[in-house]
Structures are given as structure tokens and as C-alpha cells.
C-alpha positions as CSV (number, residue, x, y, z in Angstrom):
1,M,146.9,23.7,-131.0
2,A,146.5,19.9,-131.6
3,I,147.4,18.6,-135.1
4,D,146.3,15.1,-136.2
5,V,148.7,13.9,-138.9
6,H,146.9,10.6,-139.7
7,A,143.3,11.3,-140.9
8,H,141.5,10.4,-144.1
9,Y,138.9,12.2,-146.2
10,V,137.4,12.0,-149.6
11,P,135.6,15.2,-150.7
12,P,132.0,14.3,-151.7
13,S,132.5,16.8,-154.6
14,L,134.5,14.1,-156.3
15,F,131.6,11.8,-156.9
16,P,129.7,13.9,-159.6
17,V,133.0,14.2,-161.5
18,L,133.5,10.4,-161.4
19,Q,130.0,9.8,-162.6
20,K,130.8,11.8,-165.7
21,K,134.5,11.0,-166.3
22,G,135.1,7.8,-164.4
23,K,135.3,5.5,-167.5
24,D,138.0,7.7,-169.1
25,L,140.0,7.2,-165.8
26,G,139.6,3.4,-166.0
27,L,137.0,3.1,-163.2
28,D,133.3,3.0,-162.5
29,L,131.5,4.7,-159.6
30,I,128.9,2.2,-158.4
31,E,126.0,3.2,-156.2
32,T,125.4,0.2,-153.9
33,E,122.6,1.9,-152.1
34,P,121.3,5.5,-151.8
35,N,124.2,7.8,-151.1
36,C,126.6,4.9,-150.8
37,H,129.3,4.4,-153.5
38,C,132.2,2.2,-154.3
39,V,134.9,2.2,-157.0
40,H,135.5,-0.6,-159.4
41,F,138.6,-0.3,-161.5
42,H,138.5,-1.7,-165.0
43,Y,141.8,-3.7,-164.4
44,G,139.9,-5.8,-161.8
45,L,140.2,-4.2,-158.4
46,K,136.8,-3.8,-156.7
47,C,137.0,-1.7,-153.5
48,R,134.7,-1.6,-150.5
49,P,132.1,1.2,-150.4
50,F,133.3,4.5,-149.0
51,F,132.8,4.6,-145.3
52,T,130.1,7.1,-144.2
53,R,132.5,9.2,-142.2
54,L,135.1,9.2,-145.0
55,V,132.8,11.3,-147.1
56,E,130.9,13.2,-144.4
57,S,130.2,16.9,-144.7
58,P,132.9,19.4,-143.6
59,Q,130.8,20.5,-140.7
60,E,130.4,17.0,-139.4
61,R,134.1,16.4,-139.6
62,M,134.9,19.7,-137.8
63,D,132.3,19.0,-135.1
64,S,133.9,15.6,-134.3
65,M,137.3,17.3,-134.2
66,D,136.0,19.9,-131.8
67,N,134.6,17.2,-129.6
68,T,138.1,15.6,-129.1
69,G,140.2,18.8,-129.1
70,I,141.7,18.5,-132.6
71,D,142.4,21.9,-134.2
72,R,143.8,20.7,-137.5
73,Q,143.9,17.5,-139.5
74,I,146.5,16.7,-142.1
75,L,144.4,14.6,-144.5
76,S,145.3,11.7,-146.7
77,G,143.0,10.2,-149.2
78,W,141.9,6.5,-149.0
79,V,145.0,4.6,-150.0
80,D,143.0,1.5,-151.1
81,V,141.6,3.4,-154.1
82,F,145.0,4.7,-155.3
83,G,144.5,2.3,-158.3
84,H,148.1,1.5,-159.1
85,G,147.0,-1.0,-161.7
86,L,145.7,1.8,-163.9
87,T,147.6,2.6,-167.1
88,T,150.1,5.5,-166.7
89,P,147.9,8.2,-168.3
90,Q,144.9,7.0,-166.3
91,G,146.9,6.9,-163.1
92,Q,148.3,10.3,-163.6
93,A,144.9,11.8,-164.3
94,W,143.3,10.0,-161.4
95,H,145.8,11.3,-158.8
96,R,145.7,14.8,-160.2
97,L,141.9,14.7,-159.7
98,L,142.3,13.3,-156.2
99,N,144.9,16.0,-155.3
100,E,142.9,18.8,-156.8
101,S,139.7,17.7,-155.0
102,M,141.6,17.6,-151.7
103,S,143.2,21.0,-152.4
104,S,139.9,22.6,-153.1
105,F,138.4,21.2,-149.9
106,C,141.3,22.4,-147.7
107,A,141.2,25.8,-149.3
108,Q,137.6,26.2,-148.2
109,N,138.6,25.3,-144.6
110,P,142.2,26.5,-144.4
111,K,142.4,26.9,-140.6
112,R,141.3,23.3,-140.0
113,F,142.7,21.1,-142.8
114,S,145.9,20.5,-144.8
115,F,146.6,17.5,-147.1
116,M,149.3,15.2,-148.3
117,A,149.4,14.4,-152.0
118,S,149.3,11.1,-153.7
119,G,150.8,10.0,-157.0
120,H,150.9,7.2,-159.6
121,T,153.8,5.4,-157.9
122,P,154.4,2.8,-160.7
123,D,156.0,5.7,-162.6
124,A,158.4,7.3,-160.1
125,G,159.2,10.2,-162.4
126,L,155.5,11.1,-162.8
127,A,154.8,10.6,-159.1
128,A,157.7,12.9,-158.3
129,Q,156.3,15.5,-160.7
130,E,152.9,15.2,-159.1
131,L,154.3,15.7,-155.7
132,E,156.2,18.8,-156.8
133,Y,153.1,20.2,-158.5
134,A,150.9,19.5,-155.5
135,V,153.3,21.1,-153.1
136,Q,154.0,24.2,-155.2
137,K,150.6,24.7,-156.8
138,L,148.0,23.0,-154.7
139,G,149.3,23.6,-151.2
140,A,150.1,20.1,-150.2
141,V,152.2,19.8,-147.1
142,G,153.7,16.4,-147.9
143,G,153.2,13.2,-149.8
144,V,151.5,9.9,-149.0
145,L,152.6,6.5,-150.5
146,A,150.9,3.2,-150.3
147,C,153.2,0.7,-148.6
148,N,153.1,-1.7,-151.5
149,V,152.4,-1.2,-155.2
150,E,150.4,-4.0,-156.6
151,G,152.0,-6.3,-154.0
152,V,155.6,-5.1,-154.5
153,N,157.5,-3.6,-151.5
154,L,158.6,0.0,-151.8
155,G,162.2,-0.9,-151.4
156,E,162.1,-3.2,-154.4
157,L,160.9,-0.3,-156.7
158,N,163.1,2.3,-158.3
159,L,161.6,5.3,-156.6
160,D,164.8,7.4,-156.3
161,D,163.3,10.2,-158.4
162,Y,160.4,10.4,-155.9
163,W,162.6,10.2,-152.8
164,A,165.0,12.9,-154.3
165,T,162.0,15.2,-155.0
166,A,160.6,14.8,-151.5
167,Q,164.0,15.5,-150.0
168,A,164.6,18.6,-152.2
169,L,161.1,20.0,-151.4
170,N,161.8,19.3,-147.7
171,V,158.4,17.7,-147.2
172,P,157.6,14.5,-145.3
173,I,156.3,11.3,-146.9
174,F,153.6,9.3,-145.1
175,L,153.9,5.5,-145.6
176,H,150.4,4.1,-145.3
177,P,149.4,0.4,-145.7
178,T,147.0,-1.0,-148.2
179,Q,145.3,-4.3,-148.8
180,P,142.0,-3.6,-150.5
181,Q,141.4,-7.3,-151.2
182,P,142.4,-9.4,-148.2
183,T,144.6,-12.4,-148.6
184,S,143.1,-15.8,-147.9
185,R,144.7,-15.9,-144.5
186,S,143.6,-12.4,-143.4
187,A,140.1,-12.5,-144.8
188,K,138.4,-13.6,-141.6
189,F,138.5,-12.5,-138.0
190,A,139.4,-8.8,-138.8
191,L,143.0,-10.0,-139.5
192,N,143.3,-7.7,-142.5
193,Q,142.8,-4.6,-140.3
194,V,144.6,-5.9,-137.2
195,V,147.6,-7.7,-138.8
196,Q,147.8,-7.3,-142.6
197,Y,147.8,-3.5,-142.5
198,T,150.3,-3.1,-139.7
199,F,152.7,-5.7,-141.2
200,D,152.4,-4.0,-144.6
201,T,154.0,-0.9,-143.0
202,T,156.6,-3.1,-141.4
203,L,157.5,-4.8,-144.8
204,A,157.6,-1.4,-146.5
205,V,159.9,0.3,-144.1
206,G,162.1,-2.7,-143.7
207,S,162.5,-2.9,-147.5
208,V,163.2,0.9,-147.7
209,M,165.9,0.7,-145.0
210,W,167.6,-2.3,-146.3
211,A,167.5,-1.2,-149.9
212,G,169.7,1.8,-148.8
213,V,167.1,4.5,-149.5
214,L,167.9,6.3,-146.2
215,D,171.6,6.2,-147.1
216,R,171.1,7.7,-150.5
217,F,168.6,10.3,-149.1
218,P,169.7,11.1,-145.5
219,Q,167.4,14.1,-145.2
220,L,164.3,12.2,-146.3
221,Q,161.6,12.5,-143.6
222,L,159.3,9.4,-143.3
223,I,156.2,9.1,-141.2
224,L,155.1,5.5,-140.4
225,S,151.5,4.6,-139.8
226,H,150.2,2.9,-136.7
227,A,153.3,3.6,-134.6
228,G,155.6,2.0,-137.1
229,G,153.7,-1.3,-137.4
230,A,155.8,-4.0,-135.9
231,L,159.1,-2.3,-136.5
232,P,159.7,-1.0,-132.9
233,Y,159.0,-4.4,-131.5
234,L,161.0,-6.4,-134.1
235,V,164.0,-4.0,-134.4
236,G,166.3,-6.4,-132.4
237,R,165.5,-9.1,-135.0
238,F,166.1,-6.6,-137.8
239,D,169.5,-5.7,-136.3
240,L,170.5,-9.3,-135.9
241,M,169.7,-10.2,-139.5
242,H,171.5,-7.1,-140.7
243,G,174.7,-8.5,-139.2
244,K,174.2,-12.1,-140.2
245,S,172.7,-11.9,-143.7
246,N,174.7,-12.3,-146.9
247,P,174.0,-9.2,-148.9
248,H,174.5,-11.1,-152.1
249,H,171.5,-13.4,-151.2
250,S,169.4,-11.0,-149.1
251,G,169.7,-7.9,-151.2
252,I,170.5,-5.8,-148.0
253,T,172.7,-2.8,-148.9
254,A,172.0,-0.6,-145.8
255,L,175.1,0.9,-144.3
256,K,173.7,1.0,-140.8
257,K,171.6,-1.1,-138.5
258,P,167.8,-0.6,-138.7
259,S,167.8,0.6,-135.1
260,D,170.1,3.5,-136.2
261,Y,167.6,4.6,-138.9
262,M,164.6,4.4,-136.4
263,M,165.6,7.6,-134.8
264,D,165.4,9.5,-138.1
265,M,161.8,8.5,-138.8
266,H,158.5,9.6,-137.2
267,Y,155.6,7.5,-135.8
268,D,152.0,8.2,-135.2
269,T,150.3,7.4,-131.8
270,I,147.8,4.8,-133.0
271,T,148.5,1.8,-130.8
272,H,145.3,1.4,-128.8
273,D,147.5,0.4,-125.9
274,P,149.1,2.7,-123.3
275,Q,152.0,0.3,-122.6
276,A,152.7,0.2,-126.4
277,L,152.7,4.0,-126.5
278,N,155.2,4.1,-123.6
279,Y,157.4,1.5,-125.3
280,L,157.4,3.6,-128.4
281,K,158.5,6.6,-126.4
282,D,161.3,4.7,-124.9
283,K,162.5,3.4,-128.3
284,V,162.4,6.6,-130.3
285,G,161.8,9.5,-127.9
286,V,159.0,12.0,-127.8
287,S,160.6,14.1,-130.5
288,Q,159.7,11.4,-133.1
289,I,156.1,10.9,-132.2
290,L,153.1,12.6,-133.9
291,L,149.5,12.6,-133.0
292,G,147.3,10.4,-135.2
293,S,143.7,9.2,-135.2
294,D,143.1,7.2,-138.4
295,D,139.8,9.2,-138.5
296,S,137.1,7.7,-140.7
297,F,137.9,4.0,-140.3
298,P,136.7,1.4,-137.8
299,P,140.2,0.9,-136.2
300,A,140.5,4.7,-135.5
301,D,141.6,6.1,-132.2
302,T,138.5,8.2,-131.6
303,N,140.3,10.4,-128.9
304,P,144.1,10.4,-129.5
305,L,144.7,13.2,-126.9
306,Q,143.0,11.1,-124.3
307,S,145.1,8.1,-125.3
308,L,148.2,10.1,-124.5
309,R,146.8,11.2,-121.2
310,G,145.8,7.6,-120.4
311,A,149.4,6.5,-121.1
312,D,150.5,9.1,-118.5
313,F,152.2,11.4,-121.0
314,N,152.7,14.8,-119.2
315,A,151.4,18.1,-120.5
316,A,154.7,19.1,-122.0
317,E,155.0,15.7,-123.9
318,I,151.5,16.0,-125.2
319,E,152.2,19.6,-126.4
320,Q,155.3,18.4,-128.2
321,I,153.6,15.4,-129.9
322,A,150.4,17.3,-130.8
323,N,151.9,20.7,-131.8
324,T,155.6,21.2,-131.7
325,N,156.6,18.1,-133.7
326,P,154.2,18.4,-136.6
327,R,155.0,22.1,-136.9
328,R,158.7,21.3,-137.1
329,L,158.2,18.5,-139.6
330,F,155.6,20.2,-141.9
331,K,157.4,23.4,-142.6
332,S,154.4,25.2,-144.1
333,L,152.6,25.0,-140.7
334,A,155.5,26.5,-138.7
């Protein structure tokens, strides 16, 4: 059994609903060409069209999984369309619709798919309620958060209600980067995908650690996208500044060094580099690594099991990463 914990999907059944109810949710569904759509939010955000593979048929997705030996995907939606600039009622309704659509899709294919629920993060209480509802009523196996909320780091937001709910439910939270409109410095040369997204994860987890979130919620389970962004490679610098920074000026309230927290988090395998995968293994151990593909997007690892084999991971390590670890972390899969 090989379980891919980092994959994306948007059920095509969502589009007819948006054509009828999109304006009430604060968005328009735009058909840019036949069978190609994008979302424009009324508050100003205009997203790219949905990638073809992001909205492919269930059979097409399962066929591609079969071709690479993936038995189950734990799906997240497209984080760029989480629409955190919506009003609170709109955002609440939007994420309920996203979660219900994903739940219905997974229920039709229960042996192949599970999903992680999203929420309107600007209101931590409502996001926590949505996570609880999605886990208890819709079958979600965890939650997914954008690594920034309208440009604000997660550690700078009061998300304690959300963290507490995730810890009480004993479900992991997947931190996934977002930058739907590239910055001026990352707009060219594919730097948004290569650099901006991975450093969004680094900024998010850095702010979460240093804001004391992992001290207040020691049982919280976090999954970091793209092998932790730059965290495993900057952790020495993180540790140095933890010891040298003035908490009054820096805002750092963490009780431990970042390298101490690293061992309590999980990391997907998406590095596209066998040496980087082995470095990650040396830093955090096989027990903290999960199989990931980023399926649907151009920077995906199209054969993550082969990536592990190419990095000379042995059969027992691959079994642990692809099967044992996700079953331990996602309790409903055990």
C-alpha cells in the first residue's frame, strides 16, 4: 500500500454549482476557453485557470496513480483559491462547499481517496468549527492551511482555537504555500514556483515555531510541504538567531530551539533531488517523512516511489514512508 499525502484535486461537480451560486459566494466562475475555467473573487483576486489534471475525471486520476504504484491519495484542494479576502459569511460558505464537494468525491471512491479539509482561516473560531464538522461529519482525515493569510504569517495570527481543535481531534494539519499573484521579484523565470512557494512554507513554519504554537500545543501534528521548504537547510541559522535575538524586539517566544521542534513535524518527499532526500532523512529520520507527489501541478514529482528508489532508500524505508508513517499519522487510515 502506497499513500500519497500531498496531492490536489477539484471535483468537476463544483463548477455547475459555482455557475449558479458563485456571485452569492463573492466570486465569478469564468470560462476562458471551452472546458477551461478560472475563479475571479469580487475582492480583487484573479486566479489562474484550473489546470487540466486538477479537474480530470476520477478514472483518469486513478489510472495515473496505478501507473506509478500509488494506492491512495490524501487530497487537498487548490490552496490558491481559498479566498481568504472574502467576507466571513462568504468564506464560511465557500469552504463548506469545497469540503462537501471533496467529501462527496471521496465517498464515491473510498478505497482510493481521502481528503483534508480547508476553512476560512481569518476567523480562527469558524475555521476550527469547520475542521471539526469536516472530520466528524464529512470524513476528512486532517486539515489544510495556506501558509499565509492575505500576506500575514500564520504565527502572527491568533489561531489558537484552530490549533486546539486539531490537537483535540488528533488530526494532522498540512501547511501548504500559496502565492496566487506573484510578487514583482518572482513573476519571471518560474521563481514563484521554485522559490516563493518553498519559502512561503519556511516563513510559515518559522513563525509558528517562534510564536510558541508548538509549546502551547505539544501534541499538534504538522505536515510541511516540499520537504519543509528551506527549514532543514536553514535550521542552523534558525537556532543561532533563537539564541541571539532579543525576544522583545524579535517577538520570539519559543521555549526550544527550532531544531528541537523539527523532530516533531512531518515532511513530504518532494525535493526532485536524491541528495536532498538523503539530507532530509539524516536531519529528521525516516519516521518523519511521508510520500508526496504534488499531483496536478507542473512542479509535481510524477513518480515519488521511484524518487525514493533513486535516492537508494531501501525497501523497508520505502514501506515506512509510503505506508507505515501515514497510517500512524492519519488515525482513520490505521
